[in-house]
N, CA, C and O atoms as CSV, one atom per row, in Angstrom:
chain,resi,resn,atom,element,x,y,z
A,1,MET,N,N,36.976,-11.369,-25.667
A,1,MET,CA,C,38.354,-11.798,-25.023
A,1,MET,C,C,38.658,-10.961,-23.526
A,1,MET,O,O,39.622,-11.420,-22.912
A,2,GLY,N,N,38.127,-10.080,-23.031
A,2,GLY,CA,C,38.307,-9.377,-22.144
A,2,GLY,C,C,37.665,-10.179,-20.926
A,2,GLY,O,O,38.177,-10.329,-19.817
A,3,GLU,N,N,36.418,-10.671,-21.373
A,3,GLU,CA,C,35.680,-11.528,-20.405
A,3,GLU,C,C,36.277,-12.800,-19.999
A,3,GLU,O,O,36.015,-13.255,-18.885
A,4,ILE,N,N,37.043,-13.403,-20.790
A,4,ILE,CA,C,37.825,-14.675,-20.510
A,4,ILE,C,C,38.673,-14.193,-19.571
A,4,ILE,O,O,38.621,-14.670,-18.438
A,5,GLN,N,N,39.411,-13.372,-19.823
A,5,GLN,CA,C,40.560,-12.813,-18.969
A,5,GLN,C,C,39.976,-12.505,-17.534
A,5,GLN,O,O,40.622,-12.817,-16.534
A,6,LEU,N,N,38.787,-11.911,-17.450
A,6,LEU,CA,C,38.433,-11.688,-16.158
A,6,LEU,C,C,37.761,-13.036,-15.553
A,6,LEU,O,O,37.790,-13.249,-14.341
A,7,ARG,N,N,37.349,-13.645,-16.175
A,7,ARG,CA,C,36.922,-15.137,-15.283
A,7,ARG,C,C,38.105,-15.863,-15.072
A,7,ARG,O,O,38.100,-16.561,-14.057
A,8,GLY,N,N,39.210,-15.883,-15.828
A,8,GLY,CA,C,40.347,-16.299,-15.336
A,8,GLY,C,C,41.136,-15.923,-14.195
A,8,GLY,O,O,41.764,-16.675,-13.450
A,9,ARG,N,N,41.001,-14.324,-14.129
A,9,ARG,CA,C,41.795,-13.877,-12.876
A,9,ARG,C,C,40.587,-14.115,-11.487
A,9,ARG,O,O,41.053,-14.282,-10.361
A,10,VAL,N,N,39.325,-14.112,-11.655
A,10,VAL,CA,C,38.384,-14.472,-10.625
A,10,VAL,C,C,38.836,-16.024,-9.998
A,10,VAL,O,O,38.921,-16.216,-8.785
A,11,PHE,N,N,39.088,-17.008,-10.946
A,11,PHE,CA,C,39.397,-18.291,-10.699
A,11,PHE,C,C,40.632,-18.144,-9.807
A,11,PHE,O,O,40.737,-18.480,-8.627
A,12,ARG,N,N,41.531,-17.584,-10.588
A,12,ARG,CA,C,42.959,-17.706,-10.027
A,12,ARG,C,C,42.690,-17.190,-8.454
A,12,ARG,O,O,42.931,-17.940,-7.507
A,13,ASP,N,N,42.216,-15.959,-8.288
A,13,ASP,CA,C,41.978,-15.613,-7.010
A,13,ASP,C,C,41.433,-16.347,-5.982
A,13,ASP,O,O,41.731,-16.306,-4.789
A,14,LEU,N,N,40.428,-17.172,-6.667
A,14,LEU,CA,C,39.689,-18.089,-5.828
A,14,LEU,C,C,40.419,-19.313,-5.191
A,14,LEU,O,O,40.333,-19.761,-4.047
A,15,ALA,N,N,41.210,-19.752,-6.324
A,15,ALA,CA,C,42.173,-21.061,-6.060
A,15,ALA,C,C,43.459,-20.489,-4.925
A,15,ALA,O,O,43.927,-21.308,-4.135
A,16,GLY,N,N,43.946,-19.095,-4.926
A,16,GLY,CA,C,44.953,-18.834,-4.612
A,16,GLY,C,C,44.678,-18.390,-3.088
A,16,GLY,O,O,45.667,-18.272,-2.365
A,17,GLY,N,N,43.566,-18.168,-2.619
A,17,GLY,CA,C,43.198,-17.574,-1.359
A,17,GLY,C,C,43.543,-16.013,-1.432
A,17,GLY,O,O,44.071,-15.428,-0.486
A,18,ARG,N,N,43.227,-15.438,-2.538
A,18,ARG,CA,C,43.439,-13.895,-2.420
A,18,ARG,C,C,42.107,-13.406,-2.393
A,18,ARG,O,O,42.182,-12.178,-2.361
A,19,MET,N,N,40.848,-13.803,-2.392
A,19,MET,CA,C,39.624,-13.059,-2.303
A,19,MET,C,C,39.489,-12.508,-0.633
A,19,MET,O,O,39.732,-13.203,0.354
A,20,PRO,N,N,39.118,-11.338,-0.630
A,20,PRO,CA,C,38.601,-10.500,0.597
A,20,PRO,C,C,37.589,-11.291,1.414
A,20,PRO,O,O,36.536,-11.737,0.959
A,21,TRP,N,N,38.022,-11.421,2.685
A,21,TRP,CA,C,37.169,-11.916,3.775
A,21,TRP,C,C,35.813,-11.344,3.549
A,21,TRP,O,O,34.881,-12.100,3.823
A,22,ARG,N,N,35.455,-9.889,3.001
A,22,ARG,CA,C,34.269,-9.590,2.688
A,22,ARG,C,C,33.503,-10.319,2.014
A,22,ARG,O,O,32.473,-10.809,2.479
A,23,VAL,N,N,34.007,-10.524,0.541
A,23,VAL,CA,C,33.472,-11.320,-0.545
A,23,VAL,C,C,33.165,-12.600,0.021
A,23,VAL,O,O,32.023,-13.057,0.064
A,24,LEU,N,N,34.222,-13.197,0.470
A,24,LEU,CA,C,33.487,-14.338,1.184
A,24,LEU,C,C,32.369,-14.472,1.978
A,24,LEU,O,O,31.532,-15.306,1.633
A,25,ILE,N,N,32.204,-13.883,2.874
A,25,ILE,CA,C,31.044,-13.587,3.690
A,25,ILE,C,C,29.955,-13.134,3.373
A,25,ILE,O,O,28.933,-13.475,3.969
A,26,SER,N,N,29.951,-12.285,2.384
A,26,SER,CA,C,28.889,-12.043,1.571
A,26,SER,C,C,28.166,-13.337,0.791
A,26,SER,O,O,26.965,-13.588,0.684
A,27,GLY,N,N,29.408,-14.115,0.250
A,27,GLY,CA,C,28.958,-14.978,-0.714
A,27,GLY,C,C,28.288,-16.120,0.052
A,27,GLY,O,O,27.283,-16.731,-0.313
A,28,TRP,N,N,29.133,-16.355,1.388
A,28,TRP,CA,C,28.128,-17.354,1.903
A,28,TRP,C,C,26.838,-17.147,2.464
A,28,TRP,O,O,26.014,-18.061,2.462
A,29,SER,N,N,26.542,-15.824,3.033
A,29,SER,CA,C,25.150,-15.290,3.224
A,29,SER,C,C,24.330,-15.574,2.071
A,29,SER,O,O,23.332,-16.265,2.275
A,30,LEU,N,N,24.569,-15.156,0.856
A,30,LEU,CA,C,23.845,-14.796,-0.464
A,30,LEU,C,C,23.742,-16.543,-0.887
A,30,LEU,O,O,22.659,-17.116,-1.010
A,31,PHE,N,N,24.674,-17.013,-1.016
A,31,PHE,CA,C,24.232,-18.576,-1.559
A,31,PHE,C,C,23.953,-19.453,-0.613
A,31,PHE,O,O,23.318,-20.448,-0.964
A,32,GLY,N,N,24.315,-19.329,0.687
A,32,GLY,CA,C,23.565,-20.172,1.738
A,32,GLY,C,C,22.525,-20.014,1.940
A,32,GLY,O,O,21.790,-20.989,2.096
A,33,GLY,N,N,22.030,-18.701,2.021
A,33,GLY,CA,C,20.634,-18.308,2.030
A,33,GLY,C,C,19.576,-19.149,0.863
A,33,GLY,O,O,18.600,-19.835,1.169
A,34,ILE,N,N,20.051,-18.891,-0.438
A,34,ILE,CA,C,19.271,-19.687,-1.421
A,34,ILE,C,C,19.448,-21.079,-1.117
A,34,ILE,O,O,18.369,-21.673,-1.099
A,35,PHE,N,N,20.542,-21.867,-0.849
A,35,PHE,CA,C,20.726,-23.074,-0.585
A,35,PHE,C,C,19.521,-23.534,0.420
A,35,PHE,O,O,18.700,-24.423,0.193
A,36,TRP,N,N,19.618,-22.672,1.646
A,36,TRP,CA,C,18.715,-23.280,2.555
A,36,TRP,C,C,17.312,-23.009,2.419
A,36,TRP,O,O,16.517,-23.715,3.038
A,37,LEU,N,N,16.901,-22.053,1.670
A,37,LEU,CA,C,15.535,-21.758,1.049
A,37,LEU,C,C,15.133,-23.115,0.087
A,37,LEU,O,O,14.201,-23.870,0.364
A,38,LEU,N,N,15.791,-23.228,-0.785
A,38,LEU,CA,C,15.585,-24.534,-1.810
A,38,LEU,C,C,15.516,-25.695,-0.809
A,38,LEU,O,O,14.586,-26.489,-0.949
A,39,TRP,N,N,16.308,-25.865,0.087
A,39,TRP,CA,C,16.356,-27.074,0.843
A,39,TRP,C,C,15.103,-27.220,1.510
A,39,TRP,O,O,14.432,-28.233,1.314
A,40,ARG,N,N,14.671,-26.210,2.366
A,40,ARG,CA,C,13.317,-26.336,2.738
A,40,ARG,C,C,12.134,-26.699,1.983
A,40,ARG,O,O,11.241,-27.496,2.272
A,41,VAL,N,N,12.310,-25.903,0.873
A,41,VAL,CA,C,11.289,-26.305,-0.106
A,41,VAL,C,C,11.314,-27.925,-0.542
A,41,VAL,O,O,10.283,-28.592,-0.633
A,42,ALA,N,N,12.630,-28.438,-0.789
A,42,ALA,CA,C,12.536,-29.677,-1.177
A,42,ALA,C,C,12.130,-30.744,-0.231
A,42,ALA,O,O,11.454,-31.747,-0.458
A,43,VAL,N,N,12.655,-30.349,0.836
A,43,VAL,CA,C,12.021,-31.369,2.277
A,43,VAL,C,C,10.572,-31.099,2.245
A,43,VAL,O,O,9.887,-32.119,2.325
A,44,ASN,N,N,9.837,-29.825,2.135
A,44,ASN,CA,C,8.402,-29.907,2.075
A,44,ASN,C,C,7.850,-30.692,0.836
A,44,ASN,O,O,7.063,-31.589,1.137
A,45,LEU,N,N,8.052,-30.567,-0.200
A,45,LEU,CA,C,7.697,-31.280,-1.567
A,45,LEU,C,C,7.955,-32.393,-1.757
A,45,LEU,O,O,7.214,-33.017,-2.516
A,46,SER,N,N,9.260,-33.160,-1.058
A,46,SER,CA,C,9.337,-34.227,-1.384
A,46,SER,C,C,9.530,-34.946,-2.870
A,46,SER,O,O,9.097,-36.040,-3.231
A,47,SER,N,N,10.202,-34.122,-3.507
A,47,SER,CA,C,10.379,-33.887,-5.150
A,47,SER,C,C,11.667,-34.086,-5.542
A,47,SER,O,O,12.528,-33.499,-4.886
A,48,VAL,N,N,12.039,-34.828,-6.528
A,48,VAL,CA,C,13.245,-35.073,-7.081
A,48,VAL,C,C,13.652,-34.045,-7.758
A,48,VAL,O,O,14.818,-33.740,-7.506
A,49,MET,N,N,13.023,-33.278,-8.668
A,49,MET,CA,C,13.402,-32.062,-9.258
A,49,MET,C,C,13.766,-30.992,-8.089
A,49,MET,O,O,14.716,-30.237,-8.293
A,50,ALA,N,N,13.124,-30.913,-7.014
A,50,ALA,CA,C,13.487,-29.962,-6.349
A,50,ALA,C,C,14.850,-30.175,-5.340
A,50,ALA,O,O,15.474,-29.327,-4.703
A,51,LEU,N,N,15.056,-31.614,-5.449
A,51,LEU,CA,C,16.478,-32.065,-5.101
A,51,LEU,C,C,17.638,-31.492,-5.777
A,51,LEU,O,O,18.674,-31.038,-5.291
A,52,ILE,N,N,17.162,-31.632,-7.331
A,52,ILE,CA,C,17.899,-31.405,-8.270
A,52,ILE,C,C,18.479,-29.797,-8.450
A,52,ILE,O,O,19.558,-29.465,-8.942
A,53,HIS,N,N,17.368,-28.882,-7.869
A,53,HIS,CA,C,17.861,-27.323,-7.633
A,53,HIS,C,C,18.507,-27.332,-6.608
A,53,HIS,O,O,19.302,-26.395,-6.674
A,54,VAL,N,N,18.648,-28.035,-5.405
A,54,VAL,CA,C,19.210,-27.969,-4.332
A,54,VAL,C,C,20.603,-28.238,-4.771
A,54,VAL,O,O,21.464,-27.407,-4.482
A,55,ALA,N,N,20.931,-29.333,-5.456
A,55,ALA,CA,C,22.286,-29.866,-6.040
A,55,ALA,C,C,22.791,-28.464,-6.627
A,55,ALA,O,O,23.857,-27.967,-6.265
A,56,ILE,N,N,22.095,-27.977,-7.391
A,56,ILE,CA,C,22.602,-26.915,-8.404
A,56,ILE,C,C,23.042,-25.687,-7.346
A,56,ILE,O,O,24.164,-25.191,-7.450
A,57,ALA,N,N,22.327,-25.335,-6.571
A,57,ALA,CA,C,22.469,-24.310,-5.740
A,57,ALA,C,C,23.881,-24.502,-4.786
A,57,ALA,O,O,24.552,-23.567,-4.350
A,58,GLU,N,N,24.105,-25.694,-4.615
A,58,GLU,CA,C,25.182,-25.883,-3.539
A,58,GLU,C,C,26.560,-25.849,-4.145
A,58,GLU,O,O,27.573,-25.802,-3.446
A,59,ILE,N,N,26.575,-25.874,-5.524
A,59,ILE,CA,C,27.799,-25.689,-6.356
A,59,ILE,C,C,28.627,-24.479,-6.105
A,59,ILE,O,O,29.853,-24.579,-6.165
A,60,PRO,N,N,27.980,-23.191,-5.792
A,60,PRO,CA,C,28.740,-22.086,-5.232
A,60,PRO,C,C,29.143,-22.223,-3.770
A,60,PRO,O,O,29.995,-21.449,-3.334
A,61,LEU,N,N,28.756,-22.880,-3.206
A,61,LEU,CA,C,29.309,-23.173,-1.664
A,61,LEU,C,C,30.499,-24.171,-1.760
A,61,LEU,O,O,31.521,-24.028,-1.089
A,62,PHE,N,N,30.294,-25.210,-2.653
A,62,PHE,CA,C,31.779,-25.845,-2.896
A,62,PHE,C,C,32.683,-24.907,-3.199
A,62,PHE,O,O,33.605,-24.763,-2.397
A,63,ILE,N,N,32.651,-24.224,-4.164
A,63,ILE,CA,C,33.616,-23.205,-4.659
A,63,ILE,C,C,34.186,-22.345,-3.379
A,63,ILE,O,O,35.380,-22.268,-3.088
A,64,LEU,N,N,33.058,-21.683,-2.636
A,64,LEU,CA,C,33.671,-20.819,-1.590
A,64,LEU,C,C,34.298,-21.658,-0.457
A,64,LEU,O,O,35.169,-21.122,0.227
A,65,ARG,N,N,33.934,-22.910,-0.204
A,65,ARG,CA,C,34.542,-23.623,0.940
A,65,ARG,C,C,36.051,-24.017,0.450
A,65,ARG,O,O,36.966,-24.202,1.253
A,66,LYS,N,N,36.208,-24.128,-1.053
A,66,LYS,CA,C,37.890,-24.349,-1.431
A,66,LYS,C,C,38.246,-23.099,-1.277
A,66,LYS,O,O,39.345,-23.157,-0.724
A,67,GLU,N,N,37.954,-21.969,-1.446
A,67,GLU,CA,C,38.472,-20.834,-1.315
A,67,GLU,C,C,38.881,-20.295,0.160
A,67,GLU,O,O,39.866,-19.599,0.404
A,68,ILE,N,N,37.947,-20.748,1.065
A,68,ILE,CA,C,38.355,-20.562,2.502
A,68,ILE,C,C,39.475,-21.591,2.895
A,68,ILE,O,O,40.249,-21.337,3.818
A,69,LYS,N,N,39.541,-22.705,2.209
A,69,LYS,CA,C,40.673,-23.794,2.622
A,69,LYS,C,C,41.774,-23.241,2.222
A,69,LYS,O,O,42.687,-23.109,3.037
A,70,ALA,N,N,41.942,-22.758,0.756
A,70,ALA,CA,C,42.933,-22.036,0.503
A,70,ALA,C,C,43.455,-21.042,1.202
A,70,ALA,O,O,44.665,-21.011,1.431
A,71,LYS,N,N,42.574,-20.055,1.653
A,71,LYS,CA,C,42.946,-18.921,2.249
A,71,LYS,C,C,43.623,-19.140,3.557
A,71,LYS,O,O,44.610,-18.542,3.984
A,72,LEU,N,N,42.857,-20.205,4.195
A,72,LEU,CA,C,43.672,-20.473,5.579
A,72,LEU,C,C,44.917,-21.132,5.285
A,72,LEU,O,O,45.852,-20.748,5.986
A,73,SER,N,N,45.170,-21.990,4.465
A,73,SER,CA,C,46.198,-22.572,4.543
A,73,SER,C,C,47.305,-21.717,3.909
A,73,SER,O,O,48.441,-22.132,4.136
A,74,SER,N,N,47.198,-20.523,3.104
A,74,SER,CA,C,48.216,-19.867,2.756
A,74,SER,C,C,48.520,-18.983,3.767
A,74,SER,O,O,49.617,-18.427,3.732
A,75,LYS,N,N,47.552,-18.693,4.890
A,75,LYS,CA,C,48.048,-17.920,5.854
A,75,LYS,C,C,48.882,-18.699,6.738
A,75,LYS,O,O,49.810,-18.079,7.255
A,76,ARG,N,N,48.763,-19.873,7.014
A,76,ARG,CA,C,49.437,-20.740,7.844
A,76,ARG,C,C,51.157,-20.725,7.258
A,76,ARG,O,O,52.175,-20.426,7.882
A,77,ARG,N,N,51.015,-21.099,6.057
A,77,ARG,CA,C,52.176,-20.879,5.272
A,77,ARG,C,C,53.292,-19.685,5.498
A,77,ARG,O,O,54.519,-19.787,5.494
A,78,ARG,N,N,52.404,-18.433,5.710
A,78,ARG,CA,C,53.100,-17.189,5.663
A,78,ARG,C,C,53.572,-16.845,7.144
A,78,ARG,O,O,54.421,-15.966,7.292
A,79,ARG,N,N,53.090,-17.456,8.146
A,79,ARG,CA,C,53.274,-17.280,9.347
A,79,ARG,C,C,54.853,-18.399,9.929
A,79,ARG,O,O,55.524,-18.293,10.956
A,80,LEU,N,N,54.957,-19.202,8.986
A,80,LEU,CA,C,55.796,-20.074,9.230
A,80,LEU,C,C,57.093,-19.654,8.697
A,80,LEU,O,O,58.078,-20.380,8.829
């Protein structure tokens, strides 16, 4: 039960733009590096299976992009 609550808290922080910048930057560097490594392998191999791995590696980047949009929009609202 505690794990479910912890996951809910993390997703709520992501959706609300409350994740610290250091977590966002480290996430982009980690997941972005994995994405670009798999992308280069997929281009060199020209394989459909490699492209599937690239698509899976792209999922965390979509989540991080959503968090950054939420973080920037919440700062705009606070300034007004």
